[in-house]
C-alpha positions as CSV (number, residue, x, y, z in Angstrom):
1,X,-91.1,8.5,-94.2
2,X,-91.8,8.2,-98.4
3,X,-94.1,10.9,-99.5
4,X,-95.2,11.2,-103.6
5,X,-94.0,13.9,-105.9
6,X,-96.9,16.4,-107.0
7,X,-97.7,15.9,-110.9
8,X,-100.1,19.4,-112.1
9,X,-102.9,17.4,-112.9
10,X,-106.9,16.6,-111.6
11,X,-108.0,17.0,-108.2
12,X,-107.6,12.9,-108.2
13,X,-104.4,12.8,-107.6
14,X,-104.1,15.1,-104.4
15,X,-105.5,11.3,-102.3
16,X,-102.4,10.1,-101.0
17,X,-101.7,6.7,-101.9
18,X,-103.2,3.6,-99.5
19,X,-100.1,1.7,-99.3
20,X,-98.3,5.1,-96.7
21,X,-100.8,3.1,-94.3
22,X,-99.8,0.0,-94.4
23,X,-102.6,-2.0,-93.5
24,X,-101.9,-5.3,-91.3
25,X,-104.0,-7.8,-89.3
26,X,-102.6,-7.0,-86.0
27,X,-103.3,-3.3,-84.9
28,X,-101.0,-1.1,-83.7
29,X,-100.7,0.2,-80.0
30,X,-102.8,3.1,-80.6
31,X,-106.0,1.6,-82.7
32,X,-105.8,-1.2,-80.5
33,X,-106.4,1.8,-77.5
34,X,-109.4,3.4,-79.6
35,X,-111.0,-0.3,-80.3
36,X,-114.7,-0.3,-78.6
37,X,-114.1,3.2,-77.7
38,X,-117.0,6.2,-77.9
39,X,-115.7,9.5,-78.3
40,X,-117.2,12.7,-78.1
41,X,-115.4,15.0,-80.6
42,X,-116.4,19.3,-80.5
43,X,-116.0,21.3,-84.0
44,X,-116.0,18.2,-85.6
45,X,-117.3,19.9,-88.8
46,X,-114.3,23.0,-88.2
47,X,-110.6,22.8,-90.0
48,X,-109.4,20.5,-87.8
49,X,-112.3,19.0,-86.6
50,X,-112.8,17.8,-90.3
51,X,-109.8,15.9,-90.6
52,X,-109.5,14.3,-87.2
53,X,-113.3,12.6,-88.1
54,X,-111.9,11.4,-90.8
55,X,-108.6,9.8,-89.6
56,X,-110.2,8.5,-86.4
57,X,-112.9,6.7,-89.5
58,X,-110.2,5.4,-91.4
59,X,-107.1,4.8,-89.2
60,X,-109.0,3.2,-85.9
61,X,-111.7,1.4,-87.8
62,X,-112.3,-0.8,-84.6
63,X,-114.0,2.2,-83.3
64,X,-117.5,1.9,-81.7
65,X,-119.0,5.2,-81.5
66,X,-118.0,9.1,-82.8
67,X,-120.9,11.1,-81.5
68,X,-120.6,14.1,-83.1
69,X,-121.9,17.5,-81.9
70,X,-124.0,19.8,-84.3
71,X,-126.2,22.9,-84.4
72,X,-128.7,23.4,-86.8
73,X,-127.2,26.4,-89.3
74,X,-129.1,27.9,-92.4
75,X,-132.0,26.2,-92.3
76,X,-130.7,22.7,-92.5
77,X,-130.9,19.9,-89.6
78,X,-127.9,18.5,-88.1
79,X,-128.5,15.5,-90.0
80,X,-128.7,17.4,-93.3
81,X,-125.4,19.0,-92.6
82,X,-123.8,16.2,-91.8
83,X,-125.0,14.9,-95.5
84,X,-123.7,17.2,-96.5
85,X,-120.2,17.6,-94.6
86,X,-119.5,13.6,-96.1
87,X,-119.4,14.4,-100.0
88,X,-116.6,17.2,-99.5
89,X,-113.5,15.5,-100.9
90,X,-111.7,14.8,-98.0
91,X,-113.7,11.7,-97.5
92,X,-114.0,10.3,-100.7
93,X,-110.7,7.8,-99.6
94,X,-112.1,7.3,-96.0
95,X,-115.9,6.4,-97.7
96,X,-114.1,4.1,-100.3
97,X,-112.2,2.4,-97.7
98,X,-114.8,1.9,-95.2
99,X,-118.3,2.7,-97.2
100,X,-120.8,2.3,-94.0
101,X,-118.6,4.2,-91.9
102,X,-120.9,6.8,-91.0
103,X,-122.9,4.7,-89.4
104,X,-120.6,5.0,-86.6
105,X,-121.6,8.5,-86.3
106,X,-124.2,9.9,-83.7
107,X,-125.4,13.3,-84.0
108,X,-126.4,15.2,-80.9
109,X,-128.4,18.7,-81.4
110,X,-126.1,21.2,-79.3
111,X,-124.7,25.2,-79.1
112,X,-122.0,26.1,-77.5
113,X,-122.3,29.8,-77.2
114,X,-126.0,28.2,-75.0
115,X,-125.1,28.1,-71.2
116,X,-127.1,25.0,-71.7
117,X,-125.1,22.9,-73.9
118,X,-127.2,19.9,-74.0
119,X,-130.6,18.2,-73.4
120,X,-130.9,16.3,-70.0
121,X,-131.1,13.8,-72.2
122,X,-128.1,14.2,-74.3
123,X,-126.1,15.3,-71.9
124,X,-127.3,11.9,-69.6
125,X,-126.6,9.4,-72.7
126,X,-122.7,10.4,-73.2
127,X,-122.8,10.2,-69.8
128,X,-123.1,7.4,-70.0
129,X,-121.7,6.2,-72.9
130,X,-118.9,7.7,-73.2
131,X,-115.0,7.2,-72.8
132,X,-113.0,9.6,-74.7
133,X,-113.6,13.8,-75.4
134,X,-111.9,15.4,-77.8
135,X,-112.9,19.2,-77.4
136,X,-111.6,21.1,-80.0
137,X,-114.6,23.3,-80.8
138,X,-113.7,27.1,-80.5
139,X,-114.3,30.3,-82.4
140,X,-111.2,31.2,-84.0
141,X,-111.9,34.3,-85.0
142,X,-109.8,37.2,-83.7
143,X,-111.8,39.8,-83.7
144,X,-114.8,38.2,-82.2
145,X,-117.0,39.6,-79.9
146,X,-115.3,38.6,-75.8
147,X,-118.9,37.8,-74.6
148,X,-119.7,35.5,-77.4
149,X,-115.7,34.0,-77.5
150,X,-116.1,33.3,-73.9
151,X,-119.1,31.4,-74.0
152,X,-117.6,28.9,-77.2
153,X,-113.7,29.0,-75.7
154,X,-114.0,29.0,-71.9
155,X,-117.8,27.9,-70.8
156,X,-118.1,25.1,-72.9
157,X,-114.8,23.9,-71.7
158,X,-115.8,24.2,-68.0
159,X,-119.0,22.5,-69.1
160,X,-117.9,19.1,-70.8
161,X,-115.2,19.1,-68.2
162,X,-117.9,18.8,-65.3
163,X,-119.5,16.4,-67.4
164,X,-116.4,14.4,-67.9
165,X,-116.0,13.9,-64.2
166,X,-119.6,12.0,-64.1
167,X,-118.1,9.9,-66.7
168,X,-117.4,6.1,-65.2
169,X,-116.3,5.3,-68.3
170,X,-113.3,8.3,-69.1
171,X,-110.0,7.3,-70.6
172,X,-109.1,10.4,-71.4
173,X,-110.3,14.5,-71.4
174,X,-108.1,15.8,-74.5
175,X,-108.2,19.5,-74.4
176,X,-107.5,21.3,-78.3
177,X,-105.9,24.8,-77.5
178,X,-102.8,27.2,-79.2
179,X,-99.3,27.4,-78.8
180,X,-100.3,31.2,-78.2
181,X,-102.5,31.1,-75.4
182,X,-99.5,32.9,-73.5
183,X,-98.3,35.2,-75.9
184,X,-97.5,37.7,-74.1
185,X,-94.8,35.8,-72.4
186,X,-91.7,34.7,-75.4
187,X,-90.7,31.6,-73.4
188,X,-93.4,28.9,-73.6
189,X,-93.6,26.4,-71.3
190,X,-95.4,22.6,-71.7
191,X,-97.6,24.0,-68.0
192,X,-100.6,26.2,-68.0
193,X,-99.5,29.7,-67.3
194,X,-101.3,31.6,-64.0
195,X,-104.1,34.2,-65.7
196,X,-105.0,37.1,-64.3
197,X,-108.6,36.4,-64.9
198,X,-109.8,33.0,-63.4
199,X,-113.6,31.5,-65.2
200,X,-115.4,32.4,-62.0
201,X,-114.0,36.5,-62.2
202,X,-113.5,36.3,-66.3
203,X,-117.9,34.6,-65.8
204,X,-119.1,37.2,-63.5
205,X,-117.7,40.5,-65.0
206,X,-119.1,39.6,-68.2
207,X,-122.6,38.4,-66.7
208,X,-122.9,41.4,-65.0
209,X,-122.3,44.2,-67.5
210,X,-124.3,44.8,-71.2
211,X,-122.8,44.0,-74.4
212,X,-122.2,47.9,-75.4
213,X,-120.2,48.4,-72.3
214,X,-118.0,45.1,-73.1
215,X,-116.7,45.9,-76.4
216,X,-115.9,49.3,-74.7
217,X,-113.8,47.8,-71.9
218,X,-112.8,45.1,-73.9
219,X,-109.6,46.7,-75.3
220,X,-108.7,47.1,-70.8
221,X,-109.9,43.3,-70.0
222,X,-107.4,42.1,-73.1
223,X,-104.8,44.2,-71.3
224,X,-101.2,43.0,-73.2
225,X,-103.1,39.6,-75.0
226,X,-103.4,41.5,-79.2
227,X,-107.0,39.8,-79.3
228,X,-109.6,37.3,-77.9
229,X,-109.0,34.4,-78.9
230,X,-105.5,33.5,-77.6
231,X,-107.4,35.3,-73.9
232,X,-110.0,33.0,-74.0
233,X,-108.1,30.1,-74.9
234,X,-105.8,31.5,-72.1
235,X,-108.9,31.3,-69.2
236,X,-110.1,28.2,-71.1
237,X,-106.4,26.6,-70.2
238,X,-107.0,28.1,-66.5
239,X,-110.5,26.5,-67.1
240,X,-108.7,23.3,-67.3
241,X,-106.9,23.2,-64.9
242,X,-108.9,24.0,-62.2
243,X,-112.2,21.8,-63.1
244,X,-109.8,18.8,-64.4
245,X,-108.5,18.2,-61.2
246,X,-108.5,14.0,-61.1
247,X,-108.9,13.3,-64.8
248,X,-107.0,12.2,-67.3
249,X,-106.9,15.3,-68.9
250,X,-104.5,17.3,-71.2
251,X,-104.1,19.8,-73.2
252,X,-102.5,20.2,-76.7
253,X,-100.5,23.2,-78.6
254,X,-100.5,23.7,-81.8
255,X,-98.9,26.1,-83.5
256,X,-100.4,28.4,-86.8
257,X,-102.0,25.0,-88.2
258,X,-102.2,25.4,-91.6
259,X,-102.8,22.7,-94.8
260,X,-102.6,19.1,-95.1
261,X,-99.3,17.5,-95.5
262,X,-100.5,14.3,-97.0
263,X,-103.5,13.1,-95.9
264,X,-106.1,12.6,-96.3
265,X,-105.6,14.9,-99.7
266,X,-102.7,16.8,-100.0
267,X,-102.6,20.3,-99.0
268,X,-106.3,20.5,-98.6
269,X,-107.2,23.4,-97.0
270,X,-110.6,25.7,-96.8
271,X,-110.3,28.9,-95.1
272,X,-108.3,32.0,-95.6
273,X,-107.1,31.8,-91.9
274,X,-103.8,32.1,-91.6
275,X,-100.9,32.6,-94.3
276,X,-102.7,30.4,-96.8
277,X,-105.1,33.7,-96.4
278,X,-102.0,36.1,-97.6
279,X,-100.4,33.7,-100.3
280,X,-103.6,33.0,-101.4
281,X,-104.9,37.0,-101.8
282,X,-101.4,38.0,-103.5
283,X,-101.5,35.2,-105.7
284,X,-104.8,35.9,-107.5
285,X,-103.7,39.7,-106.5
286,X,-106.2,41.1,-104.3
287,X,-103.6,41.2,-101.4
288,X,-100.5,43.7,-102.5
289,X,-98.5,44.5,-99.4
290,X,-98.1,42.3,-96.1
291,X,-96.2,42.7,-92.8
292,X,-93.3,40.5,-91.4
293,X,-90.9,40.1,-90.3
294,X,-89.2,38.1,-93.5
295,X,-86.3,36.8,-90.7
296,X,-89.0,35.7,-88.1
297,X,-90.1,32.3,-88.2
298,X,-93.0,31.2,-89.4
299,X,-94.2,28.6,-86.0
300,X,-96.4,26.1,-89.1
301,X,-98.0,22.7,-88.6
302,X,-99.9,20.7,-91.1
303,X,-103.5,20.2,-90.1
304,X,-103.3,16.7,-90.6
305,X,-100.1,16.4,-87.9
306,X,-101.7,17.9,-85.3
307,X,-104.3,15.3,-85.8
308,X,-102.3,12.9,-85.8
309,X,-100.3,14.0,-82.3
310,X,-103.8,14.4,-80.6
311,X,-105.0,11.0,-81.6
312,X,-101.7,9.8,-80.0
313,X,-101.5,12.4,-77.3
314,X,-104.8,11.0,-76.0
315,X,-103.5,7.5,-76.0
316,X,-100.5,8.2,-74.3
317,X,-102.7,10.2,-71.7
318,X,-104.2,7.7,-71.0
319,X,-101.7,5.4,-70.4
320,X,-99.3,7.6,-68.2
321,X,-102.6,8.3,-65.9
322,X,-103.3,4.3,-66.0
323,X,-99.3,3.6,-65.4
324,X,-98.8,6.0,-61.7
325,X,-100.4,4.6,-59.0
326,X,-101.1,8.0,-57.0
327,X,-103.3,8.7,-59.7
328,X,-107.0,8.4,-59.0
329,X,-109.9,9.2,-61.1
330,X,-112.9,11.0,-59.2
331,X,-116.1,11.8,-60.0
332,X,-118.3,15.0,-60.1
333,X,-120.0,14.4,-56.3
334,X,-116.4,13.3,-54.8
335,X,-114.1,16.3,-56.7
336,X,-116.4,19.5,-54.1
337,X,-114.5,22.6,-55.2
338,X,-114.6,26.0,-53.8
339,X,-115.4,28.3,-57.5
340,X,-114.3,31.1,-55.5
341,X,-110.8,29.7,-56.0
342,X,-108.8,30.7,-58.6
343,X,-106.3,28.0,-60.2
344,X,-103.6,28.7,-57.8
345,X,-103.7,25.1,-57.0
346,X,-101.7,23.7,-59.5
347,X,-102.9,20.5,-61.3
348,X,-99.7,18.3,-60.7
349,X,-101.7,15.5,-63.2
350,X,-102.3,18.2,-66.1
351,X,-100.3,17.1,-69.3
352,X,-99.8,19.8,-71.8
353,X,-97.5,19.6,-75.1
354,X,-96.5,22.2,-77.1
355,X,-96.4,20.9,-80.7
356,X,-94.6,24.1,-83.0
357,X,-92.2,23.6,-86.1
358,X,-90.6,26.1,-85.2
359,X,-87.2,24.2,-82.4
360,X,-86.8,21.4,-84.9
361,X,-87.9,21.9,-88.7
362,X,-88.3,26.0,-88.9
363,X,-89.0,28.4,-91.8
364,X,-88.8,32.2,-92.2
365,X,-91.5,34.1,-93.3
366,X,-88.9,35.2,-95.7
367,X,-88.2,31.5,-97.1
368,X,-91.7,31.1,-96.7
369,X,-92.9,33.6,-99.2
370,X,-89.7,32.7,-101.4
371,X,-90.9,29.3,-102.0
372,X,-94.4,29.9,-102.8
373,X,-93.1,32.9,-105.1
374,X,-90.4,30.3,-106.6
375,X,-93.6,27.6,-107.6
376,X,-96.3,30.4,-108.7
377,X,-95.9,29.1,-111.9
378,X,-97.0,25.6,-111.1
379,X,-100.3,27.2,-109.8
380,X,-101.0,30.3,-111.9
381,X,-105.1,30.6,-111.5
382,X,-107.6,31.5,-114.0
383,X,-108.9,34.1,-111.4
384,X,-105.8,36.3,-110.8
385,X,-107.4,39.8,-111.6
386,X,-105.8,42.7,-112.6
387,X,-107.4,44.9,-110.9
388,X,-110.1,45.9,-108.1
389,X,-113.8,42.9,-108.3
390,X,-117.1,42.7,-106.4
391,X,-117.1,39.4,-107.4
392,X,-114.3,38.9,-104.3
393,X,-114.9,41.6,-102.7
394,X,-116.2,39.0,-99.6
395,X,-113.0,37.6,-100.1
396,X,-111.4,40.3,-99.7
397,X,-112.4,42.0,-96.8
398,X,-111.5,38.3,-95.1
399,X,-107.8,38.1,-96.1
400,X,-107.3,42.1,-95.6
401,X,-108.7,41.5,-92.3
402,X,-107.0,38.8,-91.2
403,X,-104.0,40.1,-93.2
404,X,-103.7,42.9,-90.6
405,X,-104.5,40.3,-87.6
406,X,-102.1,38.0,-88.5
407,X,-99.2,40.8,-88.7
408,X,-98.8,40.3,-85.3
409,X,-97.8,36.8,-84.7
410,X,-94.9,37.5,-87.9
411,X,-93.7,40.8,-85.9
412,X,-92.5,38.5,-83.0
413,X,-91.2,35.5,-82.3
414,X,-91.9,32.9,-79.1
415,X,-89.6,30.3,-78.1
416,X,-91.7,27.5,-77.4
417,X,-90.8,24.2,-74.9
418,X,-91.4,20.9,-76.4
419,X,-90.4,17.7,-74.3
420,X,-93.5,16.7,-74.1
421,X,-93.7,15.8,-78.7
422,X,-90.5,14.6,-78.6
423,X,-91.2,12.1,-75.9
424,X,-94.7,10.9,-77.2
425,X,-92.7,10.2,-80.7
426,X,-90.4,8.1,-79.2
427,X,-92.8,6.1,-76.7
428,X,-94.7,5.1,-80.5
429,X,-94.0,2.0,-82.1
430,X,-93.0,2.1,-85.5
431,X,-95.9,1.1,-86.9
432,X,-97.6,4.0,-85.2
433,X,-95.2,6.4,-86.4
434,X,-96.4,5.5,-89.9
435,X,-100.0,5.5,-89.5
436,X,-100.2,8.3,-87.0
437,X,-97.2,10.3,-88.6
438,X,-96.1,13.9,-87.0
439,X,-93.0,14.4,-87.1
440,X,-92.0,18.1,-87.7
441,X,-88.2,16.7,-88.3
442,X,-89.3,15.6,-91.6
443,X,-91.2,17.2,-93.1
444,X,-90.2,18.2,-95.8
445,X,-90.4,22.5,-96.7
446,X,-89.9,22.8,-100.5
447,X,-92.3,19.4,-101.3
448,X,-94.4,20.8,-99.1
449,X,-94.4,24.4,-100.6
450,X,-94.4,22.8,-104.4
451,X,-98.0,21.7,-104.2
452,X,-99.4,24.7,-101.6
453,X,-100.1,26.3,-104.0
454,X,-101.4,23.7,-106.1
455,X,-104.1,23.1,-102.8
456,X,-105.1,27.0,-102.0
457,X,-106.1,26.9,-105.9
458,X,-108.1,23.9,-106.2
459,X,-109.9,24.3,-103.0
460,X,-110.3,28.1,-102.1
461,X,-109.7,29.4,-105.7
462,X,-112.7,26.0,-106.4
463,X,-110.0,26.1,-109.9
464,X,-109.6,22.8,-111.0
465,X,-105.7,22.0,-112.2
466,X,-107.0,21.0,-116.0
467,X,-107.0,25.0,-116.2
468,X,-103.7,25.4,-115.4
469,X,-102.3,26.2,-119.2
470,X,-104.9,28.8,-119.3
471,X,-103.3,30.2,-115.9
472,X,-100.6,30.1,-117.6
473,X,-101.7,32.3,-120.5
474,X,-103.2,34.9,-118.5
475,X,-100.6,36.0,-116.1
476,X,-98.4,36.4,-118.5
477,X,-101.1,38.6,-120.3
478,X,-101.4,40.8,-116.9
479,X,-97.6,40.3,-116.6
480,X,-97.1,41.7,-119.9
481,X,-100.1,44.6,-119.1
482,X,-98.5,45.5,-115.6
483,X,-95.5,46.5,-117.5
484,X,-96.8,48.4,-120.2
485,X,-98.7,50.2,-117.7
486,X,-95.3,50.9,-115.5
487,X,-93.3,51.7,-118.4
488,X,-96.2,54.2,-119.4
489,X,-95.9,55.9,-116.5
490,X,-92.6,56.1,-116.1
491,X,-91.9,58.0,-119.4
492,X,-95.1,59.7,-118.8
493,X,-93.2,61.2,-115.5
494,X,-89.9,61.6,-117.4
495,X,-92.0,63.6,-120.6
496,X,-93.9,65.7,-117.4
497,X,-90.5,66.2,-115.8
498,X,-88.8,66.9,-119.3
499,X,-91.4,70.0,-119.8
500,X,-91.5,71.2,-116.4
501,X,-87.6,71.7,-116.8
502,X,-88.4,73.2,-120.3
503,X,-90.4,75.9,-118.9
504,X,-88.3,76.8,-116.2
505,X,-84.9,76.9,-118.4
């Protein structure tokens, strides 16, 4: 796998060159699978969803339709939001190649935090048209209120599963979870682990008490779970197992998702979550300390490789189901299920895939931070601070809050089973491996992190690479100012000690 060396020039040079994806007259096996398909994609405006939507439209150009669920936000209609969405730089390559690609997108007004996510008309339309469901919508706030986290992460999953059972043309349903959905264990198998709460138990509990009481007892409900995100994602997996019985369904579990590796823009990121928030905060002077065990593995996977793996997994799950003579897709009417039953009855058809870097290409937190420090001079930003700034207080609050939350994942380590990922990669043709590259063994951490800071600088600090000389000058001034102050304080301390010594003796 070849990659292009980054240069200290403008954002345009982050765009991956077209020769990295070799076009030909004959589509690949995975591209054929997506031909004429109608996809329901949830979470299309999230960090992962944006890259997934772009990749599907660019690398599977014969897709018929992608239904995107959106809600009105801040007084903006769903049409206005999508119009603004496509002004982001990650869609530039796509729009160059396929100027009319937006015609394939159909918007559906929805709100995942509501009990009835879709209108009856839209629900009926999706049941009739959709053949592939990729459910990656979720609230990723680790400190989210339990009620909202449950409705968004769990209730929506059940809603789409019950809807999928009415889809006569359904080829596959992929539920995007997290590798840390069972973080209370130290060894994570590629199967659904039984949770003490199934969907019905948790739903009954939440609906039986008010918000104040629920907030008070949330720590007791979570028990050993570190936050509401991983807690509800675990219940959501049990919900997939329970309500996905008879469906061609798979669960995809990525570890910590970080900025892009090579496409559509190198090192693109749009949020402060995870390691990027820590590095960004430290890089501009907002974050001075960070709690982690430098010897522990930083289990991170680039978002574009995650999306490629999701696309490939959907193809694989559909193939497995088609090749299994004992598999028979059931409709909702055929599958009469007692809601009082927990997920004790295993769904043997359920395919789970852990996608992590710790097994095949590990990097420690210490090495990760050292490399960022080593390459810092290539990405100095003019927005660096020496003291607090009210203008960046909101960013500081986000980074500081999340750095405390992520500490749990930096102080612990897990061992993940990863057979499904290896098997999938080995099944793929050479052409598909090039188009939908996700082999973590071939990820060059040195190359990636050399450009990682540039991505944070451009996309989070909104500081164009053309100002790099100014950033370096500012860094030099701050360096001199810092050590001048340290020296003065040191001399002042010596003077005070000398005066005390003189008075005593």
